[in-house]
Every structure is written in structure tokens, then in C-alpha cells.
BATOR-816367 format. One record per residue (C-alpha): residue in three letters; x, y, z; residue number from 1. Coordinates in Angstrom, 2 decimals. Each point is the difference from the previous one (the first is absolute). Last residue first. Example, Ala and Ser with C-alpha at 12.3 -4.5 7.8 and 13.67 -1.06 7.14 Angstrom:
<fivexs>
residuo:SER&u:13.67&v:-1.06&w:7.14&num:2
residuo:ALA&u:-1.37&v:-3.44&w:0.66&num:1
</fivexs>
This chain:
<fivexs>
residuo:UNK&u:10.76&v:25.07&w:1.02&num:331
residuo:UNK&u:2.84&v:2.28&w:1.19&num:330
residuo:UNK&u:1.69&v:-2.61&w:2.18&num:329
residuo:UNK&u:-1.15&v:-3.45&w:-1.00&num:328
residuo:UNK&u:-2.87&v:-1.25&w:2.08&num:327
residuo:UNK&u:0.96&v:-2.82&w:2.35&num:326
residuo:UNK&u:-1.74&v:-3.34&w:0.18&num:325
residuo:UNK&u:0.73&v:-2.28&w:2.95&num:324
residuo:UNK&u:-2.28&v:0.54&w:3.00&num:323
residuo:UNK&u:-2.76&v:2.22&w:-1.38&num:322
residuo:UNK&u:-0.08&v:-1.75&w:-3.38&num:321
residuo:UNK&u:0.02&v:-3.45&w:1.60&num:320
residuo:UNK&u:-2.75&v:1.02&w:2.38&num:319
residuo:UNK&u:-2.12&v:1.34&w:-2.86&num:318
residuo:UNK&u:0.41&v:-3.25&w:-1.94&num:317
residuo:UNK&u:-1.02&v:-2.02&w:3.05&num:316
residuo:UNK&u:-3.06&v:2.21&w:0.49&num:315
residuo:UNK&u:-1.07&v:-0.50&w:-3.61&num:314
residuo:UNK&u:0.20&v:-3.76&w:0.46&num:313
residuo:UNK&u:-1.96&v:0.19&w:3.26&num:312
residuo:UNK&u:-2.64&v:2.31&w:-1.44&num:311
residuo:UNK&u:-0.50&v:-2.08&w:-3.13&num:310
residuo:UNK&u:-0.47&v:-3.37&w:1.77&num:309
residuo:UNK&u:-1.89&v:-2.13&w:-2.55&num:308
residuo:UNK&u:1.02&v:2.10&w:-3.00&num:307
residuo:UNK&u:3.72&v:0.34&w:0.80&num:306
residuo:UNK&u:-0.14&v:-3.57&w:1.44&num:305
residuo:UNK&u:-1.25&v:-1.78&w:-3.12&num:304
residuo:UNK&u:1.43&v:-3.45&w:0.84&num:303
residuo:UNK&u:-2.40&v:-0.93&w:2.78&num:302
residuo:UNK&u:-0.90&v:1.36&w:3.41&num:301
residuo:UNK&u:-1.15&v:-2.12&w:2.92&num:300
residuo:UNK&u:2.58&v:1.19&w:2.48&num:299
residuo:UNK&u:2.45&v:2.60&w:-1.38&num:298
residuo:UNK&u:3.65&v:-1.02&w:0.36&num:297
residuo:UNK&u:2.36&v:2.96&w:0.37&num:296
residuo:UNK&u:3.73&v:-0.58&w:-0.40&num:295
residuo:UNK&u:2.18&v:2.86&w:1.17&num:294
residuo:UNK&u:3.00&v:2.18&w:-0.68&num:293
residuo:UNK&u:2.01&v:-2.58&w:-1.93&num:292
residuo:UNK&u:3.51&v:1.22&w:-0.81&num:291
residuo:UNK&u:2.15&v:-2.77&w:-1.54&num:290
residuo:UNK&u:-3.14&v:-1.91&w:-1.02&num:289
residuo:UNK&u:0.25&v:-3.78&w:0.44&num:288
residuo:UNK&u:-2.38&v:-0.45&w:2.95&num:287
residuo:UNK&u:-2.54&v:2.42&w:-1.45&num:286
residuo:UNK&u:0.05&v:-1.81&w:-3.36&num:285
residuo:UNK&u:-0.57&v:-3.42&w:1.57&num:284
residuo:UNK&u:-2.79&v:1.35&w:2.18&num:283
residuo:UNK&u:-1.66&v:1.66&w:-2.98&num:282
residuo:UNK&u:0.22&v:-3.18&w:-2.06&num:281
residuo:UNK&u:-1.35&v:-2.25&w:2.77&num:280
residuo:UNK&u:-2.90&v:2.46&w:0.31&num:279
residuo:UNK&u:-1.68&v:-1.43&w:-3.11&num:278
residuo:UNK&u:0.63&v:1.58&w:-3.43&num:277
residuo:UNK&u:-3.00&v:-1.05&w:-2.10&num:276
residuo:UNK&u:-2.20&v:-1.34&w:2.82&num:275
residuo:UNK&u:0.28&v:3.02&w:2.31&num:274
residuo:UNK&u:-2.11&v:-0.76&w:3.08&num:273
residuo:UNK&u:2.51&v:1.32&w:2.55&num:272
residuo:UNK&u:0.29&v:3.17&w:-2.07&num:271
residuo:UNK&u:3.51&v:1.29&w:-0.62&num:270
residuo:UNK&u:1.98&v:3.20&w:0.64&num:269
residuo:UNK&u:3.78&v:0.51&w:-0.10&num:268
residuo:UNK&u:2.01&v:3.10&w:0.94&num:267
residuo:UNK&u:3.38&v:0.75&w:-1.57&num:266
residuo:UNK&u:2.79&v:2.34&w:1.07&num:265
residuo:UNK&u:2.47&v:0.05&w:-2.93&num:264
residuo:UNK&u:2.32&v:-2.94&w:-0.63&num:263
residuo:UNK&u:-2.00&v:-1.96&w:-2.57&num:262
residuo:UNK&u:2.89&v:-2.15&w:-1.26&num:261
residuo:UNK&u:-0.84&v:-2.96&w:2.25&num:260
residuo:UNK&u:-3.61&v:0.06&w:-1.19&num:259
residuo:UNK&u:1.16&v:0.27&w:-3.60&num:258
residuo:UNK&u:2.05&v:-3.20&w:0.38&num:257
residuo:UNK&u:-3.20&v:-1.84&w:0.90&num:256
residuo:UNK&u:-1.42&v:1.15&w:-3.34&num:255
residuo:UNK&u:-0.75&v:-3.30&w:-1.73&num:254
residuo:UNK&u:-3.35&v:0.09&w:-1.79&num:253
residuo:UNK&u:-0.66&v:-2.83&w:-2.46&num:252
residuo:UNK&u:-3.78&v:-0.08&w:0.48&num:251
residuo:UNK&u:-0.06&v:3.80&w:0.24&num:250
residuo:UNK&u:1.52&v:0.35&w:-3.46&num:249
residuo:UNK&u:-2.40&v:-2.61&w:-1.38&num:248
residuo:UNK&u:-2.99&v:1.84&w:1.51&num:247
residuo:UNK&u:1.23&v:3.16&w:-1.73&num:246
residuo:UNK&u:-0.74&v:-1.44&w:-3.42&num:245
residuo:UNK&u:-3.42&v:-1.38&w:0.97&num:244
residuo:UNK&u:-1.25&v:3.27&w:1.52&num:243
residuo:UNK&u:1.30&v:1.96&w:-2.97&num:242
residuo:UNK&u:-1.73&v:-2.39&w:-2.41&num:241
residuo:UNK&u:-3.19&v:0.21&w:2.08&num:240
residuo:UNK&u:-0.14&v:3.79&w:-0.25&num:239
residuo:UNK&u:-0.34&v:1.62&w:3.46&num:238
residuo:UNK&u:-3.42&v:1.63&w:0.40&num:237
residuo:UNK&u:-1.25&v:-2.98&w:2.02&num:236
residuo:UNK&u:2.52&v:0.82&w:2.73&num:235
residuo:UNK&u:-1.09&v:3.63&w:0.39&num:234
residuo:UNK&u:-3.72&v:-0.75&w:-0.13&num:233
residuo:UNK&u:0.37&v:-2.85&w:2.47&num:232
residuo:UNK&u:2.00&v:2.13&w:2.43&num:231
residuo:UNK&u:-2.67&v:2.72&w:0.06&num:230
residuo:UNK&u:-2.84&v:-2.53&w:0.39&num:229
residuo:UNK&u:1.76&v:-1.76&w:2.87&num:228
residuo:UNK&u:0.58&v:3.30&w:1.77&num:227
residuo:UNK&u:-3.62&v:1.08&w:-0.53&num:226
residuo:UNK&u:-1.18&v:-3.39&w:1.37&num:225
residuo:UNK&u:1.90&v:0.42&w:3.31&num:224
residuo:UNK&u:2.82&v:-2.45&w:0.67&num:223
residuo:UNK&u:-0.76&v:-2.22&w:3.00&num:222
residuo:UNK&u:1.08&v:-3.27&w:-1.63&num:221
residuo:UNK&u:3.39&v:1.45&w:-0.86&num:220
residuo:UNK&u:1.01&v:0.66&w:-3.57&num:219
residuo:UNK&u:1.87&v:-1.57&w:-2.92&num:218
residuo:UNK&u:-1.21&v:-3.48&w:-0.85&num:217
residuo:UNK&u:-3.34&v:-0.06&w:1.84&num:216
residuo:UNK&u:-0.84&v:3.57&w:-0.97&num:215
residuo:UNK&u:0.89&v:-0.63&w:-3.63&num:214
residuo:UNK&u:-2.26&v:-3.06&w:-0.15&num:213
residuo:UNK&u:-2.89&v:1.80&w:1.68&num:212
residuo:UNK&u:0.46&v:2.97&w:-2.33&num:211
residuo:UNK&u:-0.10&v:-2.23&w:-3.07&num:210
residuo:UNK&u:-3.21&v:-1.63&w:1.26&num:209
residuo:UNK&u:-1.66&v:3.40&w:0.56&num:208
residuo:UNK&u:1.05&v:1.01&w:-3.53&num:207
residuo:UNK&u:2.88&v:2.17&w:-1.17&num:206
residuo:UNK&u:0.11&v:-0.88&w:-3.68&num:205
residuo:UNK&u:2.39&v:-2.59&w:-1.44&num:204
residuo:UNK&u:3.12&v:-1.35&w:1.68&num:203
residuo:UNK&u:1.34&v:-1.21&w:-3.33&num:202
residuo:UNK&u:1.70&v:-3.42&w:0.07&num:201
residuo:UNK&u:3.75&v:0.02&w:-0.59&num:200
residuo:UNK&u:0.60&v:-1.65&w:3.36&num:199
residuo:UNK&u:3.22&v:0.75&w:1.85&num:198
residuo:UNK&u:-1.59&v:0.24&w:3.44&num:197
residuo:UNK&u:-1.94&v:-3.23&w:-0.58&num:196
residuo:UNK&u:2.83&v:-1.91&w:-1.66&num:195
residuo:UNK&u:2.53&v:1.00&w:2.63&num:194
residuo:UNK&u:-2.41&v:-0.90&w:2.80&num:193
residuo:UNK&u:-0.58&v:-3.45&w:-1.50&num:192
residuo:UNK&u:3.72&v:-0.75&w:-0.28&num:191
residuo:UNK&u:0.81&v:1.32&w:3.49&num:190
residuo:UNK&u:-2.89&v:-1.90&w:1.55&num:189
residuo:UNK&u:1.10&v:-3.23&w:-1.67&num:188
residuo:UNK&u:3.69&v:0.49&w:0.84&num:187
residuo:UNK&u:-0.61&v:0.46&w:3.72&num:186
residuo:UNK&u:-1.79&v:1.98&w:2.65&num:185
residuo:UNK&u:-3.31&v:-1.58&w:1.05&num:184
residuo:UNK&u:-3.00&v:1.35&w:-1.87&num:183
residuo:UNK&u:-2.35&v:2.93&w:0.54&num:182
residuo:UNK&u:1.00&v:1.71&w:-3.29&num:181
residuo:UNK&u:0.77&v:3.71&w:0.39&num:180
residuo:UNK&u:2.59&v:-0.99&w:2.59&num:179
residuo:UNK&u:3.05&v:1.27&w:-1.89&num:178
residuo:UNK&u:3.38&v:-1.21&w:1.30&num:177
residuo:UNK&u:0.96&v:-2.06&w:-3.06&num:176
residuo:UNK&u:-1.26&v:2.69&w:-2.38&num:175
residuo:UNK&u:1.90&v:2.85&w:1.62&num:174
residuo:UNK&u:3.27&v:-1.81&w:0.67&num:173
residuo:UNK&u:2.08&v:3.16&w:-0.08&num:172
residuo:UNK&u:0.14&v:3.62&w:1.20&num:171
residuo:UNK&u:-3.46&v:0.61&w:1.37&num:170
residuo:UNK&u:-2.57&v:2.76&w:0.29&num:169
residuo:UNK&u:-2.96&v:1.21&w:2.01&num:168
residuo:UNK&u:1.15&v:3.58&w:0.53&num:167
residuo:UNK&u:3.67&v:1.04&w:0.01&num:166
residuo:UNK&u:0.60&v:3.53&w:1.26&num:165
residuo:UNK&u:3.37&v:1.53&w:-0.84&num:164
residuo:UNK&u:2.26&v:2.76&w:1.30&num:163
residuo:UNK&u:2.11&v:2.86&w:-1.34&num:162
residuo:UNK&u:0.30&v:-1.45&w:-3.50&num:161
residuo:UNK&u:1.37&v:2.41&w:-2.61&num:160
residuo:UNK&u:3.70&v:-0.69&w:-0.43&num:159
residuo:UNK&u:-0.39&v:-3.65&w:0.99&num:158
residuo:UNK&u:-2.48&v:-0.50&w:-2.81&num:157
residuo:UNK&u:2.32&v:1.61&w:-2.54&num:156
residuo:UNK&u:2.98&v:-2.06&w:1.21&num:155
residuo:UNK&u:-1.78&v:-3.31&w:-0.42&num:154
residuo:UNK&u:0.03&v:-2.65&w:2.71&num:153
residuo:UNK&u:-3.59&v:0.51&w:1.11&num:152
residuo:UNK&u:-1.50&v:0.05&w:-3.51&num:151
residuo:UNK&u:-1.31&v:-3.58&w:-0.03&num:150
residuo:UNK&u:-1.10&v:0.30&w:3.63&num:149
residuo:UNK&u:-1.94&v:3.18&w:-0.79&num:148
residuo:UNK&u:-1.68&v:-1.66&w:-2.98&num:147
residuo:UNK&u:-0.86&v:-2.95&w:2.24&num:146
residuo:UNK&u:-1.82&v:2.45&w:2.24&num:145
residuo:UNK&u:-1.90&v:1.25&w:-3.04&num:144
residuo:UNK&u:-0.76&v:-3.63&w:-0.89&num:143
residuo:UNK&u:-1.81&v:-0.18&w:3.38&num:142
residuo:UNK&u:-0.36&v:3.62&w:1.16&num:141
residuo:UNK&u:2.94&v:2.39&w:-0.16&num:140
residuo:UNK&u:0.62&v:3.18&w:1.96&num:139
residuo:UNK&u:2.97&v:2.28&w:-0.67&num:138
residuo:UNK&u:0.79&v:2.84&w:2.40&num:137
residuo:UNK&u:1.86&v:2.62&w:-1.98&num:136
residuo:UNK&u:3.42&v:1.65&w:-0.08&num:135
residuo:UNK&u:1.34&v:2.59&w:-2.43&num:134
residuo:UNK&u:3.59&v:-0.67&w:-1.07&num:133
residuo:UNK&u:-0.58&v:1.19&w:-3.55&num:132
residuo:UNK&u:-3.53&v:1.44&w:-0.18&num:131
residuo:UNK&u:-2.90&v:-2.42&w:0.07&num:130
residuo:UNK&u:-2.77&v:-0.63&w:-2.54&num:129
residuo:UNK&u:1.55&v:-1.30&w:-3.21&num:128
residuo:UNK&u:3.02&v:-1.68&w:1.60&num:127
residuo:UNK&u:-2.16&v:-1.75&w:2.62&num:126
residuo:UNK&u:-2.42&v:-1.19&w:-2.69&num:125
residuo:UNK&u:2.83&v:-1.33&w:-2.17&num:124
residuo:UNK&u:1.55&v:-1.84&w:2.95&num:123
residuo:UNK&u:-3.37&v:-1.60&w:0.75&num:122
residuo:UNK&u:-0.27&v:-1.14&w:-3.62&num:121
residuo:UNK&u:3.50&v:-1.48&w:-0.08&num:120
residuo:UNK&u:-0.72&v:-1.91&w:3.22&num:119
residuo:UNK&u:-3.16&v:-1.51&w:-1.45&num:118
residuo:UNK&u:1.96&v:-0.69&w:-3.20&num:117
residuo:UNK&u:2.57&v:-1.96&w:2.00&num:116
residuo:UNK&u:-2.75&v:-1.95&w:1.77&num:115
residuo:UNK&u:-1.17&v:-1.12&w:-3.41&num:114
residuo:UNK&u:-2.41&v:0.93&w:-2.77&num:113
residuo:UNK&u:1.34&v:1.00&w:-3.42&num:112
residuo:UNK&u:-2.53&v:-0.15&w:-2.82&num:111
residuo:UNK&u:-1.63&v:3.12&w:1.37&num:110
residuo:UNK&u:-3.57&v:0.90&w:0.90&num:109
residuo:UNK&u:-1.23&v:3.62&w:-0.07&num:108
residuo:UNK&u:-0.04&v:2.10&w:3.15&num:107
residuo:UNK&u:-3.44&v:1.50&w:0.70&num:106
residuo:UNK&u:-1.06&v:-2.61&w:2.56&num:105
residuo:UNK&u:2.29&v:-3.01&w:-0.15&num:104
residuo:UNK&u:2.13&v:-1.30&w:-2.86&num:103
residuo:UNK&u:3.15&v:1.52&w:1.47&num:102
residuo:UNK&u:-0.55&v:1.08&w:3.62&num:101
residuo:UNK&u:-2.23&v:3.05&w:0.35&num:100
residuo:UNK&u:1.50&v:2.84&w:2.00&num:99
residuo:UNK&u:-0.59&v:1.88&w:3.23&num:98
residuo:UNK&u:1.88&v:3.01&w:1.34&num:97
residuo:UNK&u:-1.41&v:1.71&w:3.08&num:96
residuo:UNK&u:1.41&v:3.39&w:0.89&num:95
residuo:UNK&u:-1.04&v:0.20&w:3.64&num:94
residuo:UNK&u:-2.18&v:2.37&w:2.07&num:93
residuo:UNK&u:-3.57&v:-0.43&w:-1.27&num:92
residuo:UNK&u:1.18&v:-2.65&w:-2.44&num:91
residuo:UNK&u:0.31&v:-2.54&w:2.82&num:90
residuo:UNK&u:-3.71&v:-0.50&w:0.66&num:89
residuo:UNK&u:-1.34&v:-0.18&w:-3.53&num:88
residuo:UNK&u:3.02&v:-1.92&w:-1.33&num:87
residuo:UNK&u:-0.14&v:-2.59&w:2.79&num:86
residuo:UNK&u:-3.70&v:-0.65&w:-0.57&num:85
residuo:UNK&u:0.34&v:-0.23&w:-3.79&num:84
residuo:UNK&u:3.06&v:-2.32&w:0.05&num:83
residuo:UNK&u:-1.66&v:-2.75&w:-2.07&num:82
residuo:UNK&u:-0.95&v:2.62&w:-2.60&num:81
residuo:UNK&u:3.70&v:0.18&w:-0.95&num:80
residuo:UNK&u:-0.44&v:-3.42&w:-1.59&num:79
residuo:UNK&u:-0.60&v:-3.67&w:0.94&num:78
residuo:UNK&u:0.45&v:-3.36&w:-1.72&num:77
residuo:UNK&u:3.28&v:-0.70&w:1.89&num:76
residuo:UNK&u:0.87&v:2.63&w:2.59&num:75
residuo:UNK&u:0.26&v:3.76&w:0.37&num:74
residuo:UNK&u:3.10&v:2.15&w:0.48&num:73
residuo:UNK&u:-0.51&v:3.23&w:1.99&num:72
residuo:UNK&u:2.67&v:2.72&w:0.31&num:71
residuo:UNK&u:-0.20&v:2.52&w:2.85&num:70
residuo:UNK&u:1.73&v:3.39&w:-0.19&num:69
residuo:UNK&u:0.13&v:2.65&w:2.72&num:68
residuo:UNK&u:-1.82&v:3.18&w:-1.11&num:67
residuo:UNK&u:1.40&v:2.59&w:-2.43&num:66
residuo:UNK&u:-2.15&v:-1.05&w:-2.98&num:65
residuo:UNK&u:-3.19&v:0.01&w:2.07&num:64
residuo:UNK&u:-2.34&v:-2.97&w:-0.53&num:63
residuo:UNK&u:-0.43&v:-2.74&w:-2.58&num:62
residuo:UNK&u:2.39&v:-1.15&w:-2.72&num:61
residuo:UNK&u:-1.15&v:-2.63&w:-2.49&num:60
residuo:UNK&u:2.21&v:-2.16&w:-2.21&num:59
residuo:UNK&u:-0.83&v:-2.06&w:-3.10&num:58
residuo:UNK&u:3.04&v:-1.97&w:-1.12&num:57
residuo:UNK&u:1.48&v:-0.01&w:-3.51&num:56
residuo:UNK&u:2.03&v:-3.13&w:-0.76&num:55
residuo:UNK&u:3.23&v:0.97&w:-1.76&num:54
residuo:UNK&u:2.12&v:-2.91&w:1.22&num:53
residuo:UNK&u:1.56&v:2.00&w:2.85&num:52
residuo:UNK&u:-3.32&v:1.48&w:1.09&num:51
residuo:UNK&u:-1.52&v:3.25&w:-1.24&num:50
residuo:UNK&u:-2.01&v:1.93&w:2.58&num:49
residuo:UNK&u:-3.23&v:1.71&w:-0.99&num:48
residuo:UNK&u:-1.78&v:2.91&w:1.59&num:47
residuo:UNK&u:-3.21&v:0.90&w:1.77&num:46
residuo:UNK&u:-0.52&v:3.03&w:2.20&num:45
residuo:UNK&u:-1.73&v:1.09&w:3.18&num:44
residuo:UNK&u:-1.78&v:-3.34&w:-0.15&num:43
residuo:UNK&u:-3.75&v:-0.28&w:0.63&num:42
residuo:UNK&u:-0.16&v:-2.37&w:2.98&num:41
residuo:UNK&u:-1.57&v:2.67&w:2.20&num:40
residuo:UNK&u:1.85&v:1.94&w:2.70&num:39
residuo:UNK&u:-1.73&v:0.23&w:3.34&num:38
residuo:UNK&u:-3.24&v:1.79&w:0.81&num:37
residuo:UNK&u:-1.96&v:-3.22&w:-0.23&num:36
residuo:UNK&u:2.18&v:-2.94&w:1.04&num:35
residuo:UNK&u:-2.48&v:-1.73&w:2.28&num:34
residuo:UNK&u:-2.89&v:0.77&w:-2.30&num:33
residuo:UNK&u:1.87&v:-1.80&w:-2.76&num:32
residuo:UNK&u:1.86&v:2.01&w:-2.63&num:31
residuo:UNK&u:-1.11&v:-0.64&w:-3.57&num:30
residuo:UNK&u:2.67&v:-1.02&w:-2.50&num:29
residuo:UNK&u:0.84&v:-3.67&w:-0.17&num:28
residuo:UNK&u:-1.50&v:-0.71&w:3.37&num:27
residuo:UNK&u:0.99&v:-2.04&w:3.00&num:26
residuo:UNK&u:-2.64&v:-0.43&w:2.69&num:25
residuo:UNK&u:1.12&v:0.53&w:3.58&num:24
residuo:UNK&u:-0.51&v:-3.08&w:2.15&num:23
residuo:UNK&u:3.11&v:0.62&w:2.07&num:22
residuo:UNK&u:2.23&v:-2.70&w:1.45&num:21
residuo:UNK&u:0.68&v:0.52&w:3.69&num:20
residuo:UNK&u:2.93&v:1.97&w:1.39&num:19
residuo:UNK&u:1.42&v:-1.27&w:3.26&num:18
residuo:UNK&u:3.40&v:-0.74&w:-1.48&num:17
residuo:UNK&u:2.41&v:-2.12&w:1.97&num:16
residuo:UNK&u:3.43&v:1.58&w:0.45&num:15
residuo:UNK&u:3.03&v:-0.26&w:-2.31&num:14
residuo:UNK&u:-1.41&v:2.44&w:-2.55&num:13
residuo:UNK&u:1.54&v:3.19&w:1.41&num:12
residuo:UNK&u:3.38&v:-1.67&w:0.65&num:11
residuo:UNK&u:1.87&v:0.77&w:3.23&num:10
residuo:UNK&u:-1.81&v:-2.72&w:1.93&num:9
residuo:UNK&u:1.61&v:-2.53&w:-2.30&num:8
residuo:UNK&u:-1.44&v:-3.09&w:-1.61&num:7
residuo:UNK&u:1.88&v:-1.47&w:-2.98&num:6
residuo:UNK&u:-2.59&v:-1.96&w:-1.98&num:5
residuo:UNK&u:-2.64&v:1.98&w:1.84&num:4
residuo:UNK&u:-3.32&v:-1.24&w:1.25&num:3
residuo:UNK&u:-3.35&v:1.69&w:-0.18&num:2
residuo:UNK&u:-3.46&v:-1.27&w:0.68&num:1
</fivexs>
């Protein structure tokens, strides 16, 4: 179930994980029965961060102000709501910072969309929410993981990153490696996949057919209906122009250098059934990371690992905080 790009008995993630994916239902605001008594997803405070080009980003902060910091970066077509399970559980004893990528959620679209702007936006969030020199564990899913890779070489990121969790992401060759279409690898599959993922067509309402399509493309076959419904509502809320614009950025993605520049302890998670960023990406990243602390492959799970396996993802974040994040003296 688990293999490490650089196995070592001294690393906390270098051993196989016995944790099984949870069936907890994500929610945009109401705690599930499992999480009753824990913090809700109502933020302690909301603020804005201004990126280098003036784009205003919606930011939420959950949990105690003096607790260890965790920063969550969501993926393409998602929003802060994607991290509902992690926010509910972690906010009890962590300061959880989540933000909407430009054009997603409550952050307005921008003319500028590139890996550089992803990095700019993350830097702006870190500057707006963390004290100088304060460290945080930074978790990124899909395009959020690519955001981390884009920012890895920047001084501001290195100042604040204690450790990183990369969930279901890749650094390059996304369209060519995608298995959304059950065709042999090659130019035809790559061309068709690019056109499908980059389509301008509206997704329309969340219907049973739409949920079946989304489940096939992004989730494991065993995903519970509430999980599929939650993901469908989040993805369908993304404006089609934003979805189309960012699809071009992902199609041309080339962040292999960012993997080599990510020198903080980094754990990697991927579902074995991920069709958007198949395990080949996670294995390649883990092998190239300067300080990989474990690669976890989850049998049968798809691309939406923080929703499909919320307890495992949350547990990895907690372990990274416990092992690598240090509270600043006096905070």
C-alpha cells in the first residue's frame, strides 16, 4: 500500500500505512456525525490577500490563533469547500488557513493565469496569514500541489514551509499520462484528452448522469454517493471560462524543476485508480524529491483523495505538523 521514493526506517512515512480510506461525508458547513463535537467549518475569520498583480484572494482561517499553522491549497475546479473534512478535524487544535485559487470559489477570475501566478498567490496568502519566519505545513491537492511546486524555489515559500503534503498531483505531462480515456497511450489519446478536459462546454446542473461521469473521471469505484455528490457540487460551481483557462495552463505544465527545488520534508499521496494524475506522477515526484518522507498509494481510490480518504489525509498532515513544524517562541 505504501512505498517510499527514498525509504528509510528513520522517516515517519517510510513504512506501510495500515489506515483504510474513510467513508466520512464531506460537508460545506454541517459537521458529520463522526465529527460532532469538533470544530465546524465556519471560519474563525475571513480576510483577503493581495497577489503580486493585484488579484484579491479569499482566505479563511479556522481554529485557535496560537495553534500550529496548516495551509491548504485546493485543485482545479475546486474551492475551500473541498477541504471540509480536513478543516473540521484539524481546526480543533491547528490554525487552518485555506484559500480560493483565482477564479475559484469566492476569488474573482483574473486575466493572468499561469504557474507563476499560482506561486504569487500562495506567497500572498503566506504573507497575509503568517508572522515573519513562522512555519506551516502546506498541503496541496492536484493544482494545489502544482502551486507548491511552482513556489518551491521562492524565498518567501522557503521562509514559511516546514513540511509539505502533495495529494494526487503531477509536475509535467498531465494530458499525455491521463487515463480518463480508455485508449492506448499515444498522440490520439493525448489530443482527445486535451480537448475533453479543456472543453468550453458548461457542466450544467448536478444530475445523476453528471455524477456518474464525474465519479468515473475523478473518483474510485467504491466512493460513497455522498462523497460523489459533494465533489460534483464543488466542481460544477466552477465557471466554465475559469475551467477552460486553467486547463490550458495544466496542459502545458512543466514543473519538474520545482520538484528538485522542494527541499523541505515532503509526503506524497495518490490513489491507485487516479485517472487524472495516475500513480506514475507520484512515483516520479517521490523519486526526485530531495527529502521525500513517504509515498502512499491508496488501492482503489481516485483523484479526490482528501475527500475519498479524509482520515488518512488529515492524519498525514497531523504527523507532518508533529514531526516537523515548530511553534515560534511566544506565539
